[in-house]
N, C-alpha and C positions, 0 to 999 in steps of 0.2 A: 615820417611820424615827422608832427610839426616839431617846430622848434618850441622851447617855450617862450619866446616873445612871441612867436606865431601864435601859440594857445590863449594866452591872454587876449590877442586882439580878437581870435574866436568865443572867448569866457564875453567883453564888454560888449560885441554884436547878440551873443544870446542874451545878456543881461537889456539891455534894450529892446531885446523883442518879447522879454516876461513883463518889463513898465509898461508896454506898448498894447500887451494882450489887455490890462487892467482896465484898456477904455471900453472893453467888449466884457462886462461883469458875466455873463450869464455863459459866454464862450469858457471864458477861464475859470469861472465855476467847475463848469462840467470837464473840464482839461484836471483840475485838483481832484477831483471827486473820483474820477477813472484814476486815479494814482492811488488814493487811498485804497481804491478797490485793489488794483492788482498786487500791494502789498498783502492784505488781504487773503488773496490764494496762495500766496506764499506762508502765510503764517498756518493757515488752513491743511495745506500738503505736507510743511512740518509736521504738524498733529499727529496729521494721518498715517505718515510717512515712519515716523520715528515714533510714534507712542506704542507701538508695541514693543520696540526694544528697549522704551523705557521702563515700561512696566514687566519686563523679563531681567531688567538689571544691566541690561549692557553696557558696555563701555563703548559701543558703538554708535549710540541714541546719539549723542551732539556732533559725531562727525558729520550721519545722515541728516540731522537738522541743516548742520551746515551746506551740504551737496546740494539740497535741494532748493534751498532759501534762495538760491542765484536767480530763479525766475523770478524774482520781485522786482530789480532791476531791468533786468533784462526785458520783460513787457515796458515799463514806463521810458527807457531809452529807445526803444524797438518800435512801440507803438504809438511812442509822443503823448507824455502828461505832464503836468505839473506838479514835483514831489520839494515838499518846503524843505529837506533835507538837505540837498546839491543845490538849492534856491541860496539856503545860507552863504553860500561858497559863489557862486554865480553871481548874485548881486553883490555881494561882497565887494567882489575884485572889479565889479561893474562901476559902482561907487567911489573907489578908492583910484580907478583910473577917469574918476568925473566923466565917465560915460551917461548914466543916471544920477541925479538926487540923491541923497543921502534917505530924504523924507519919501521917497518913492519905494529906495531898495529894501526901506522899514517894511514900508505899507506892503510892500511883495511879497514878503515873509509871512506878516501876518494873515492878508489874503490867502495866502496856499493854504497855509497852519488850517485855517478854518473850512477849506475845502475839502484835506483832506480827510480831516474829522469826518463832515458830513459823508464824504465816498467811505469811509471807513465803518461807520456806523450803519452804513443803508445793508453796506455786503455782510456785516458781521449779523446782523438782523435778520438776512436771508436765509443765511448758515445756522442760525441755533433754530429757528423757524423750519429748513429742512430737514432736521434730526439727522444729521450727518454724524455728528457728534454721539450721541447715544445710539447709531448702529455702529458705534468702532469707541469700545469701552474705553479703550486703552489711548482712544485721542482727548475723550472727555479729562481722565486720569489726570494726561501729561497736562493738559489745560490747569486743570484743579492745580497741580503739583507749581507750574510755573506763576501764578497768581498767590497761591500762596507765600512764596520764595519773593516776590514784587514787596508783599504786603510789609516785608520785615527788612528790606533794604534799606537802610537810612539816606535820606537826602544829599549825603555827600558820594554814596555810593554810587546814587541812582545820578547824579552829575558828575562823576568820573567816568563812570562806565557811558554814558551820551557821549564823553568829549573822543574816547576808545571809539566807539561807534563811529559816530560820523567822521571820523579822520579817515576810515576804511570806505565809508562811502565816496565821500568828496575825492577821495584818491584814486576811486574808481571810475568817477566821474571826468575827473581831471585829465588820467589818463585815454578815457574815450575821446576828448578832445582832443589830446595830441594824435591820436592814429585816424588815418584815414580810408581803412577798410573794415569791414564788419566783423570777418574772423576773430580779428586778434581782440577787440572790441567784447566778444562774446568772453575772451580768455580773461581778460583781465577784472572785468565783472564777477567772473564766476571765483575767481581766486581770493579776488576782497570780501566777498560776502562769507566765503567759507570760513575765512577767519572770524571775520564779525561775529557770524551767528555761535561759532563751536567754541570760542573765546568765552560767550556769555555776557557780551555786552548788549547796551540797549537803545533800539532804533524806536524815536516817540512815536511814529507813524504806525509801524508794524504791534505797539502796544495800545494803539487806539483800537483796534480791532481784537485783539486777546482783551481786553477788560470790555468790549463790547457783550464779546461771547460768554465773558463769565455774568456780565450784568443780567444777559437775555435768557443764559441757563438757570440760574440762580448759586452761582460759584458761592460759597461764604467769603470769600476773602476778598470778592471782587465789590469792593462799595464804594461809592462816587468819592468820597472822600481820597481813597487810594491813588482812584484812577486821576482826581487833580493833582495830588502830589508828583504821580509820575508824571503827567501830562508836565507838570511848572519845570522838573529838576534835570530831568531827562530831556524835556525841550532844551533848555539853558545850556545843556551837556553836550548835546547837537549843536547847538549854535555857536559854542567857544571852538569843539573841533572842528566844524566847518567853514565857520568864519575865518575864523584867528589862526590855528596852526596850519589848514591848508590855504584859504583863499588868501591871507594875507602873507603868510609867509612864501607863496609864488609869486607873488606879486614882487615882495623884497627880490625874492634870488631872478627875475626877469625884469630887474633892474628899474622897478618901480614907474613905469610908465604910465602917461597919461594922456587921454584925447584931449581935444580944445574945449573948454568948460562950454557946458551946454545946460539949459533949463530944466526942470522938470518934465518939459514937454519936449522930447527927443525926436529926432528925426525914426525913419523907417530901419538907417544901416549905418556901422562906424566902417571907415575908411579907415584900413590900419596905417596906410602912409602918415595918416594924421598925427601918431601918437610918437613921442618925445623920448626919445632912445637915450 
Protein backbone atom coordinates (compact mmCIF):
# COMPACT_ATOMS: atom_id res chain seq x y z
CA UNK A 1 0.00 0.00 0.00
CA UNK A 2 1.24 3.47 -0.85
CA UNK A 3 1.75 6.09 1.83
CA UNK A 4 -0.49 9.15 1.83
CA UNK A 5 2.40 11.22 0.48
CA UNK A 6 2.98 8.76 -2.37
CA UNK A 7 -0.73 8.69 -3.12
CA UNK A 8 -0.80 12.46 -3.45
CA UNK A 9 1.96 12.17 -6.05
CA UNK A 10 -0.20 9.65 -7.93
CA UNK A 11 -3.15 12.05 -7.72
CA UNK A 12 -1.06 14.93 -9.04
CA UNK A 13 -0.09 12.79 -12.01
CA UNK A 14 -3.74 11.83 -12.57
CA UNK A 15 -4.79 15.49 -12.48
CA UNK A 16 -2.20 16.36 -15.11
CA UNK A 17 -3.41 13.58 -17.37
CA UNK A 18 -7.02 14.76 -17.00
CA UNK A 19 -6.09 18.31 -17.96
CA UNK A 20 -3.91 17.05 -20.80
CA UNK A 21 -6.82 14.91 -21.99
CA UNK A 22 -8.93 18.02 -22.58
CA UNK A 23 -6.58 18.92 -25.43
CA UNK A 24 -8.39 16.14 -27.31
CA UNK A 25 -12.03 17.20 -26.81
CA UNK A 26 -13.63 14.36 -28.75
CA UNK A 27 -11.71 11.67 -26.91
CA UNK A 28 -12.36 13.32 -23.55
CA UNK A 29 -16.07 13.71 -24.31
CA UNK A 30 -16.43 10.05 -25.27
CA UNK A 31 -14.61 8.99 -22.09
CA UNK A 32 -16.96 11.15 -20.00
CA UNK A 33 -20.00 9.82 -21.83
CA UNK A 34 -18.90 6.26 -21.08
CA UNK A 35 -18.71 7.10 -17.37
CA UNK A 36 -22.23 8.53 -17.46
CA UNK A 37 -23.48 5.37 -19.16
CA UNK A 38 -21.61 3.07 -16.74
CA UNK A 39 -23.29 4.73 -13.77
CA UNK A 40 -26.58 4.45 -15.66
CA UNK A 41 -26.07 0.70 -15.97
CA UNK A 42 -25.92 0.50 -12.18
CA UNK A 43 -29.12 2.57 -11.86
CA UNK A 44 -31.03 0.21 -14.17
CA UNK A 45 -29.57 -2.85 -12.43
CA UNK A 46 -30.64 -1.44 -9.07
CA UNK A 47 -34.20 -0.79 -10.27
CA UNK A 48 -34.60 -4.29 -11.67
CA UNK A 49 -32.96 -6.07 -8.73
CA UNK A 50 -34.46 -4.09 -5.86
CA UNK A 51 -37.75 -3.05 -7.48
CA UNK A 52 -39.59 -6.30 -6.70
CA UNK A 53 -38.40 -6.13 -3.09
CA UNK A 54 -39.57 -2.53 -2.78
CA UNK A 55 -42.94 -3.49 -4.26
CA UNK A 56 -43.24 -6.19 -1.60
CA UNK A 57 -42.34 -3.61 1.07
CA UNK A 58 -39.29 -5.65 1.98
CA UNK A 59 -36.63 -4.15 4.16
CA UNK A 60 -34.04 -5.80 1.93
CA UNK A 61 -34.69 -3.39 -0.95
CA UNK A 62 -32.19 -0.74 0.18
CA UNK A 63 -29.52 -3.30 1.02
CA UNK A 64 -29.86 -5.03 -2.36
CA UNK A 65 -29.70 -1.62 -4.05
CA UNK A 66 -26.38 -0.99 -2.34
CA UNK A 67 -25.07 -4.47 -3.03
CA UNK A 68 -25.49 -4.15 -6.80
CA UNK A 69 -24.56 -0.49 -7.29
CA UNK A 70 -20.84 -1.10 -6.92
CA UNK A 71 -20.84 -2.11 -10.59
CA UNK A 72 -20.92 1.60 -11.45
CA UNK A 73 -17.54 2.59 -10.03
CA UNK A 74 -16.06 -0.80 -10.89
CA UNK A 75 -16.76 -0.18 -14.57
CA UNK A 76 -15.47 3.40 -14.39
CA UNK A 77 -12.21 2.43 -12.67
CA UNK A 78 -11.39 -0.80 -14.47
CA UNK A 79 -12.70 0.03 -17.95
CA UNK A 80 -11.37 3.57 -17.74
CA UNK A 81 -13.63 6.62 -18.00
CA UNK A 82 -13.87 10.21 -16.77
CA UNK A 83 -16.30 10.62 -13.86
CA UNK A 84 -16.99 14.12 -12.57
CA UNK A 85 -17.49 13.20 -8.92
CA UNK A 86 -14.06 11.61 -8.53
CA UNK A 87 -12.51 14.35 -10.67
CA UNK A 88 -13.73 16.87 -8.09
CA UNK A 89 -11.22 15.36 -5.65
CA UNK A 90 -8.40 14.57 -8.08
CA UNK A 91 -8.35 17.93 -9.84
CA UNK A 92 -8.61 19.80 -6.55
CA UNK A 93 -5.60 17.95 -5.20
CA UNK A 94 -3.74 18.62 -8.45
CA UNK A 95 -4.50 22.33 -8.13
CA UNK A 96 -3.50 22.42 -4.44
CA UNK A 97 -0.19 20.79 -5.35
CA UNK A 98 0.22 23.25 -8.24
CA UNK A 99 0.48 20.38 -10.69
CA UNK A 100 -2.33 21.98 -12.71
CA UNK A 101 -3.77 25.47 -12.83
CA UNK A 102 -6.90 26.36 -10.89
CA UNK A 103 -8.64 27.39 -14.12
CA UNK A 104 -7.75 24.11 -15.79
CA UNK A 105 -9.03 22.15 -12.79
CA UNK A 106 -12.34 24.04 -12.78
CA UNK A 107 -12.65 23.63 -16.54
CA UNK A 108 -12.00 19.90 -16.20
CA UNK A 109 -14.82 19.53 -13.68
CA UNK A 110 -17.24 21.43 -15.92
CA UNK A 111 -16.22 19.55 -19.06
CA UNK A 112 -16.55 16.19 -17.34
CA UNK A 113 -19.96 17.08 -15.91
CA UNK A 114 -21.26 17.94 -19.38
CA UNK A 115 -19.84 14.75 -20.91
CA UNK A 116 -21.30 12.60 -18.11
CA UNK A 117 -24.68 14.25 -18.69
CA UNK A 118 -24.55 13.47 -22.41
CA UNK A 119 -23.68 9.83 -21.75
CA UNK A 120 -26.31 9.40 -19.04
CA UNK A 121 -29.00 11.02 -21.20
CA UNK A 122 -28.15 8.86 -24.21
CA UNK A 123 -28.10 5.68 -22.13
CA UNK A 124 -31.30 6.55 -20.26
CA UNK A 125 -33.09 7.28 -23.53
CA UNK A 126 -32.03 3.92 -24.95
CA UNK A 127 -33.30 2.17 -21.83
CA UNK A 128 -36.64 3.99 -22.09
CA UNK A 129 -37.06 2.92 -25.72
CA UNK A 130 -36.04 -0.65 -24.89
CA UNK A 131 -39.14 -1.14 -22.74
CA UNK A 132 -37.16 -2.79 -19.95
CA UNK A 133 -38.98 -0.86 -17.25
CA UNK A 134 -42.38 -1.69 -18.71
CA UNK A 135 -41.38 -5.36 -18.71
CA UNK A 136 -40.70 -5.11 -14.97
CA UNK A 137 -43.53 -3.06 -13.42
CA UNK A 138 -41.87 -3.23 -10.01
CA UNK A 139 -38.80 -1.48 -11.41
CA UNK A 140 -40.99 1.22 -12.96
CA UNK A 141 -42.79 1.68 -9.63
CA UNK A 142 -39.47 2.04 -7.82
CA UNK A 143 -38.39 4.69 -10.33
CA UNK A 144 -41.65 6.59 -9.74
CA UNK A 145 -41.13 6.44 -5.97
CA UNK A 146 -37.51 7.59 -6.22
CA UNK A 147 -38.35 10.58 -8.39
CA UNK A 148 -41.32 11.56 -6.24
CA UNK A 149 -39.09 11.50 -3.14
CA UNK A 150 -36.43 13.59 -4.87
CA UNK A 151 -39.04 16.16 -5.90
CA UNK A 152 -39.91 16.78 -2.24
CA UNK A 153 -36.36 17.01 -0.92
CA UNK A 154 -35.35 20.55 0.02
CA UNK A 155 -32.26 22.22 -1.48
CA UNK A 156 -30.50 21.84 1.88
CA UNK A 157 -31.31 18.12 2.02
CA UNK A 158 -30.09 17.61 -1.54
CA UNK A 159 -26.92 19.57 -0.81
CA UNK A 160 -26.05 17.66 2.38
CA UNK A 161 -26.89 14.27 0.87
CA UNK A 162 -24.64 15.20 -2.05
CA UNK A 163 -21.78 15.98 0.35
CA UNK A 164 -22.17 12.67 2.16
CA UNK A 165 -22.39 10.73 -1.09
CA UNK A 166 -19.22 12.06 -2.64
CA UNK A 167 -17.23 11.64 0.54
CA UNK A 168 -17.79 7.90 0.12
CA UNK A 169 -17.24 7.86 -3.65
CA UNK A 170 -14.01 9.84 -3.39
CA UNK A 171 -12.79 7.83 -0.41
CA UNK A 172 -13.24 4.76 -2.64
CA UNK A 173 -11.15 6.36 -5.41
CA UNK A 174 -8.58 7.58 -2.88
CA UNK A 175 -8.24 4.07 -1.44
CA UNK A 176 -7.88 2.66 -4.96
CA UNK A 177 -5.03 5.12 -5.54
CA UNK A 178 -3.34 3.88 -2.36
CA UNK A 179 -3.70 0.22 -3.37
CA UNK A 180 -1.48 -1.52 -5.92
CA UNK A 181 -3.46 -4.71 -6.64
CA UNK A 182 -6.89 -5.16 -8.19
CA UNK A 183 -8.61 -7.46 -5.69
CA UNK A 184 -8.48 -5.01 -2.78
CA UNK A 185 -9.60 -2.20 -5.12
CA UNK A 186 -12.76 -4.16 -5.94
CA UNK A 187 -13.40 -4.66 -2.23
CA UNK A 188 -13.10 -0.99 -1.25
CA UNK A 189 -15.30 0.10 -4.16
CA UNK A 190 -17.95 -2.42 -3.10
CA UNK A 191 -18.07 -1.29 0.54
CA UNK A 192 -18.02 2.43 -0.17
CA UNK A 193 -20.85 2.28 -2.70
CA UNK A 194 -22.86 -0.08 -0.53
CA UNK A 195 -22.71 2.57 2.21
CA UNK A 196 -23.72 5.47 -0.04
CA UNK A 197 -26.64 3.80 -1.81
CA UNK A 198 -28.08 1.97 1.19
CA UNK A 199 -27.88 5.17 3.25
CA UNK A 200 -29.87 7.11 0.64
CA UNK A 201 -27.30 9.73 -0.33
CA UNK A 202 -27.40 11.65 -3.64
CA UNK A 203 -25.02 11.22 -6.60
CA UNK A 204 -25.32 13.78 -9.39
CA UNK A 205 -24.35 11.39 -12.22
CA UNK A 206 -26.68 8.62 -11.04
CA UNK A 207 -29.47 11.19 -10.92
CA UNK A 208 -28.77 12.14 -14.54
CA UNK A 209 -29.92 8.69 -15.63
CA UNK A 210 -32.75 8.56 -13.09
CA UNK A 211 -34.27 11.82 -14.31
CA UNK A 212 -33.71 10.93 -17.96
CA UNK A 213 -35.64 7.71 -17.43
CA UNK A 214 -38.41 9.61 -15.67
CA UNK A 215 -38.69 12.28 -18.35
CA UNK A 216 -38.58 9.74 -21.18
CA UNK A 217 -41.21 7.46 -19.63
CA UNK A 218 -43.56 10.20 -18.46
CA UNK A 219 -43.16 9.94 -14.68
CA UNK A 220 -45.28 12.86 -13.34
CA UNK A 221 -42.77 13.99 -10.68
CA UNK A 222 -39.92 14.08 -13.22
CA UNK A 223 -39.95 17.67 -14.46
CA UNK A 224 -37.25 19.79 -16.02
CA UNK A 225 -37.43 22.11 -13.01
CA UNK A 226 -36.85 19.29 -10.51
CA UNK A 227 -34.08 17.92 -12.73
CA UNK A 228 -32.30 21.28 -12.79
CA UNK A 229 -32.73 21.80 -9.05
CA UNK A 230 -31.34 18.35 -8.35
CA UNK A 231 -28.32 18.86 -10.61
CA UNK A 232 -27.53 22.20 -8.96
CA UNK A 233 -27.76 21.26 -5.30
CA UNK A 234 -26.56 17.68 -5.51
CA UNK A 235 -23.72 18.75 -7.80
CA UNK A 236 -22.62 21.46 -5.35
CA UNK A 237 -22.86 19.00 -2.47
CA UNK A 238 -20.80 16.45 -4.38
CA UNK A 239 -18.22 19.18 -5.06
CA UNK A 240 -17.89 20.05 -1.37
CA UNK A 241 -17.68 16.39 -0.37
CA UNK A 242 -15.08 15.49 -2.98
CA UNK A 243 -13.01 18.66 -3.21
CA UNK A 244 -13.00 19.83 0.40
CA UNK A 245 -13.77 16.98 2.78
CA UNK A 246 -11.67 14.37 0.96
CA UNK A 247 -9.42 16.23 -1.49
CA UNK A 248 -8.32 19.14 0.70
CA UNK A 249 -8.29 17.06 3.88
CA UNK A 250 -5.86 14.44 2.57
CA UNK A 251 -3.67 17.13 1.05
CA UNK A 252 -3.36 18.63 4.54
CA UNK A 253 -2.86 15.19 6.15
CA UNK A 254 -0.12 14.48 3.60
CA UNK A 255 1.84 17.58 4.58
CA UNK A 256 0.42 20.05 2.04
CA UNK A 257 2.97 19.09 -0.66
CA UNK A 258 3.50 21.10 -3.82
CA UNK A 259 5.26 20.44 -7.07
CA UNK A 260 7.20 23.12 -8.88
CA UNK A 261 4.76 25.76 -10.19
CA UNK A 262 3.57 25.02 -13.70
CA UNK A 263 1.45 26.94 -16.20
CA UNK A 264 -1.90 25.64 -17.45
CA UNK A 265 0.04 23.91 -20.25
CA UNK A 266 1.56 21.03 -18.35
CA UNK A 267 4.05 18.25 -19.03
CA UNK A 268 2.94 14.67 -19.49
CA UNK A 269 4.06 13.49 -16.05
CA UNK A 270 4.98 14.59 -12.54
CA UNK A 271 8.19 13.52 -10.87
CA UNK A 272 7.23 12.74 -7.28
CA UNK A 273 10.77 13.60 -6.21
CA UNK A 274 10.05 17.25 -7.05
CA UNK A 275 7.42 17.47 -4.33
CA UNK A 276 8.34 19.63 -1.34
CA UNK A 277 7.80 17.75 1.87
